[in-house]
C-alpha positions as CSV (number, residue, x, y, z in Angstrom):
1,M,124.9,-59.0,-16.2
2,R,121.2,-59.6,-15.2
3,N,119.8,-62.8,-13.7
4,S,117.0,-64.1,-16.9
5,K,115.8,-65.8,-14.0
6,Q,115.1,-63.0,-11.7
7,D,113.7,-61.3,-14.8
8,S,110.7,-63.1,-15.4
9,P,108.0,-63.6,-12.8
10,P,108.1,-67.1,-11.1
11,E,106.2,-69.9,-12.9
12,E,104.0,-70.5,-9.9
13,D,103.2,-67.0,-9.5
14,T,102.1,-67.4,-13.3
15,E,100.0,-70.1,-12.3
16,S,98.2,-69.1,-9.4
17,K,97.1,-65.8,-11.0
18,E,95.7,-68.0,-13.8
19,A,93.9,-70.2,-11.6
20,R,92.4,-67.2,-9.3
21,G,91.8,-65.5,-12.5
22,S,89.5,-68.7,-13.8
23,I,87.8,-69.0,-10.4
24,Q,86.8,-65.3,-10.7
25,V,85.2,-65.9,-13.5
26,I,83.1,-69.0,-12.9
27,D,82.1,-67.3,-9.5
28,R,80.7,-64.3,-11.4
29,M,79.1,-66.8,-14.5
30,M,77.3,-68.8,-11.3
31,S,76.4,-65.2,-9.7
32,L,74.7,-64.4,-12.9
33,I,73.0,-68.3,-13.4
34,N,71.7,-67.7,-9.7
35,T,70.1,-63.9,-9.9
36,L,68.0,-65.3,-13.2
37,A,67.5,-68.5,-11.3
38,S,65.6,-66.2,-8.3
39,E,63.5,-64.2,-10.9
40,P,60.4,-65.8,-12.4
41,E,60.8,-63.3,-15.6
42,P,63.5,-62.4,-17.7
43,L,66.1,-59.6,-16.3
44,G,67.6,-57.0,-18.2
45,L,71.5,-56.1,-17.9
46,K,71.3,-53.4,-15.6
47,Q,68.9,-55.5,-13.2
48,L,71.9,-58.5,-13.6
49,A,74.6,-55.6,-13.0
50,L,72.8,-54.8,-9.9
51,G,71.9,-58.0,-8.6
52,T,75.6,-59.6,-9.1
53,G,77.4,-56.4,-8.4
54,L,79.2,-56.6,-12.0
55,H,80.2,-53.8,-14.5
56,P,77.6,-53.8,-16.7
57,S,80.1,-54.7,-19.2
58,T,81.9,-57.8,-17.8
59,A,78.0,-59.0,-17.1
60,H,77.5,-58.5,-20.9
61,R,80.6,-60.4,-21.9
62,I,79.9,-63.0,-19.5
63,L,76.4,-63.6,-20.5
64,A,77.4,-64.1,-24.4
65,T,79.7,-66.7,-23.3
66,L,76.8,-68.7,-21.6
67,G,74.4,-67.7,-24.4
68,N,76.8,-69.2,-26.8
69,S,76.7,-72.3,-24.4
70,G,72.9,-72.4,-24.3
71,F,73.0,-71.6,-20.6
72,I,71.7,-68.4,-21.1
73,E,69.1,-67.4,-23.2
74,R,67.9,-63.6,-24.9
75,T,64.3,-62.5,-25.5
76,D,63.4,-60.2,-28.1
77,A,63.2,-57.4,-25.9
78,G,66.6,-57.9,-25.0
79,A,66.7,-59.1,-21.3
80,Y,68.1,-62.6,-20.6
81,R,66.6,-65.9,-19.2
82,L,67.9,-69.3,-18.0
83,G,68.6,-71.4,-21.0
84,I,67.8,-74.7,-22.4
85,R,71.1,-76.3,-21.9
86,L,70.1,-76.3,-18.3
87,L,67.1,-78.4,-18.5
88,E,69.0,-80.7,-20.5
89,L,71.5,-81.4,-17.8
90,G,69.0,-81.5,-15.2
91,N,67.2,-84.5,-16.9
92,L,70.5,-86.0,-17.5
93,V,71.7,-85.6,-13.9
94,K,67.8,-87.1,-12.7
95,S,68.4,-89.8,-14.9
96,R,71.6,-90.8,-13.3
97,I,70.5,-90.5,-10.2
98,S,70.0,-94.2,-8.0
99,L,67.5,-94.7,-5.2
100,R,69.0,-97.4,-4.4
101,E,72.6,-95.7,-4.0
102,T,70.9,-92.7,-2.9
103,A,69.0,-94.0,0.4
104,M,71.9,-96.5,1.3
105,A,73.8,-93.6,3.0
106,A,70.9,-92.9,5.2
107,M,69.5,-96.4,5.6
108,L,72.7,-96.9,7.4
109,R,72.9,-94.3,9.6
110,L,69.3,-94.9,10.2
111,H,70.2,-98.8,11.1
112,A,73.8,-97.8,12.9
113,Q,71.0,-95.5,15.2
114,T,68.6,-98.0,16.0
115,G,70.4,-101.6,15.4
116,E,67.4,-102.7,13.4
117,S,66.8,-103.8,9.9
118,I,66.6,-100.9,7.0
119,N,64.7,-101.9,4.4
120,L,63.5,-100.3,0.8
121,G,60.4,-101.2,-0.8
122,M,58.7,-100.4,-4.2
123,R,55.5,-100.4,-5.5
124,N,55.0,-103.4,-8.3
125,G,51.3,-104.0,-9.2
126,D,49.7,-104.9,-5.8
127,E,52.6,-106.2,-4.2
128,I,55.6,-104.4,-2.6
129,V,59.2,-105.7,-3.4
130,Y,62.1,-105.3,-1.1
131,V,64.9,-103.8,-3.1
132,E,67.4,-102.9,-0.7
133,R,68.2,-103.8,2.9
134,T,70.6,-103.7,5.8
135,S,70.4,-106.1,8.2
136,S,71.1,-106.1,12.3
137,G,72.7,-109.3,12.4
138,R,70.6,-109.8,15.4
139,S,67.1,-109.6,14.1
140,A,64.8,-112.5,13.8
141,V,62.7,-110.9,10.3
142,R,63.3,-113.9,8.2
143,I,60.7,-113.8,5.2
144,V,59.4,-110.3,3.6
145,H,62.4,-108.4,4.0
146,I,64.7,-110.2,1.8
147,V,65.9,-108.6,-0.9
148,G,63.4,-109.4,-3.8
149,A,60.7,-110.6,-1.8
150,R,57.0,-109.9,-2.2
151,A,54.5,-109.0,-0.1
152,P,50.7,-107.7,-0.6
153,L,50.4,-103.8,0.0
154,H,47.6,-104.1,2.4
155,V,49.3,-105.9,4.9
156,T,52.6,-104.1,5.0
157,A,53.9,-100.8,5.7
158,T,55.3,-99.7,3.0
159,G,52.1,-100.7,1.0
160,K,50.0,-99.0,3.2
161,L,51.7,-95.6,2.2
162,F,50.9,-96.2,-1.5
163,L,47.2,-97.4,-0.9
164,A,46.9,-93.9,1.4
165,E,47.6,-92.2,-2.0
166,E,44.4,-93.3,-3.7
167,N,40.9,-92.0,-3.6
168,A,38.3,-94.2,-1.8
169,E,37.1,-96.1,-5.1
170,S,41.1,-97.2,-5.6
171,N,41.4,-98.6,-2.5
172,R,37.6,-100.5,-3.1
173,A,38.6,-102.1,-6.2
174,Y,42.0,-103.6,-4.7
175,A,40.2,-104.8,-2.0
176,E,37.6,-106.3,-5.0
177,R,40.9,-107.3,-7.0
178,T,43.0,-109.0,-4.0
179,G,40.3,-110.2,-2.3
180,L,42.5,-108.9,0.9
181,P,43.9,-112.2,1.7
182,A,45.1,-112.8,5.6
183,S,48.9,-113.7,6.3
184,T,48.1,-113.6,10.0
185,Q,45.5,-113.6,12.4
186,A,46.5,-109.6,12.5
187,S,45.9,-109.0,9.1
188,I,43.9,-106.4,7.7
189,T,40.9,-108.7,5.9
190,S,38.0,-106.3,5.4
191,L,37.7,-102.7,3.5
192,S,35.9,-100.7,6.2
193,E,38.9,-101.5,8.3
194,L,41.5,-101.0,5.7
195,Q,40.0,-97.7,5.4
196,Q,40.2,-96.3,8.3
197,E,43.7,-97.9,8.6
198,L,44.5,-95.4,5.8
199,E,43.0,-92.8,7.3
200,R,45.4,-92.8,9.7
201,V,48.4,-93.1,7.9
202,R,47.4,-90.6,5.6
203,R,47.1,-87.9,9.3
204,H,50.7,-89.1,10.4
205,R,52.9,-89.2,7.4
206,L,53.5,-92.8,8.9
207,A,52.2,-96.3,8.1
208,Y,52.3,-99.5,10.5
209,D,52.8,-103.2,10.2
210,M,52.1,-105.2,13.5
211,D,52.9,-108.8,13.2
212,E,50.2,-108.3,10.1
213,V,52.8,-110.2,7.7
214,E,55.0,-112.5,10.0
215,V,53.8,-112.8,13.5
216,G,56.9,-111.2,15.5
217,V,57.7,-109.1,13.4
218,R,56.6,-105.1,13.5
219,C,57.3,-102.5,11.3
220,I,57.4,-98.6,10.8
221,A,57.4,-96.9,7.2
222,A,57.8,-93.7,5.8
223,G,57.3,-92.1,2.0
224,I,60.2,-91.0,0.0
225,R,59.1,-88.8,-3.4
226,D,60.9,-87.7,-6.3
227,D,61.5,-84.3,-7.4
228,S,57.7,-84.3,-8.7
229,G,56.2,-85.4,-5.7
230,T,55.2,-88.4,-6.5
231,L,55.8,-91.7,-4.1
232,I,57.9,-93.7,-5.4
233,A,59.0,-96.0,-2.5
234,G,59.1,-96.4,1.3
235,L,61.7,-96.7,3.8
236,S,60.5,-98.9,6.8
237,L,62.1,-100.9,10.0
238,S,61.7,-103.6,10.8
239,T,62.3,-105.4,14.1
240,P,60.9,-108.5,16.4
241,S,57.7,-107.4,18.6
242,E,59.2,-107.4,21.7
243,R,61.9,-105.0,20.7
244,F,59.3,-102.9,19.0
245,N,59.7,-98.9,20.1
246,P,57.1,-96.4,18.9
247,D,59.9,-93.9,19.4
248,W,62.0,-94.6,16.1
249,A,58.4,-93.2,14.0
250,P,60.3,-89.5,14.0
251,V,63.4,-90.6,13.2
252,V,62.2,-93.4,10.2
253,R,59.9,-90.2,8.7
254,D,62.6,-87.6,9.2
255,T,65.5,-90.1,7.2
256,A,62.9,-90.8,4.1
257,L,62.2,-86.8,3.7
258,E,66.6,-86.7,3.8
259,I,66.6,-89.0,1.2
260,S,63.7,-87.7,-0.9
261,R,65.1,-84.4,-0.6
262,A,68.3,-86.1,-1.8
263,L,65.8,-86.5,-5.2
264,G,65.2,-83.0,-5.2
265,Y,61.6,-83.4,-3.2
266,I,61.0,-79.7,-2.2
267,P,58.1,-80.4,1.0
268,P,55.5,-77.8,0.8
269,D,55.5,-74.8,2.8
270,K,53.1,-75.4,5.5
271,T,53.1,-71.7,6.8
């Protein structure tokens, strides 16, 4: 008498085959989507089959399934393009990205590398508001880098980043509107001086606060951009003046770029 358990395949083997089959289908779906994403114009079935290595009938079957879900659209000419559902999901992902959450891991790494306080600042009118901070525990930084604190744009490193995004007319309007009040003797108080400073910021993609907000405190800042390339925040390193190290500047800039990339920013090709 034959053993019925031996006649049927083991349950684990069946589940394993089903899992491999499901993964294979997902891989093929992603291959089709990635191929469509790599071309600006809709692609025909033969082109997609060649581009993915799939048999035309297999590609057609998967495309039909993707089309039913809105991930793929078929044009009147019979070609295929990415569907509106992908745009909807992309916007949903974008809306759920938190700048503070995205930035924190990189801020902590920069803090561990330098041992100094790292700040995340955003513009609110004519001021910078500090929305997140890591503290070294040994820093003498006391005032503007407390979370929720504010400071004028023209005296803060992060504020200068935002002013550098604007043209000369806007910078002049800011100076007239605020009067460029001084926080310390090192603060910028004239339009001509501010314009010279902003030219340096544009040239180096970095901004500095050299005892301009608080005597004995210096900062280096670099911009954080979103997927549209818009400057949305500044990442700054603050330190007592006696510990200030200009060699930190490239590291601050690289960290800001890392956060920007995580938000979807694609730097322009310099070639």
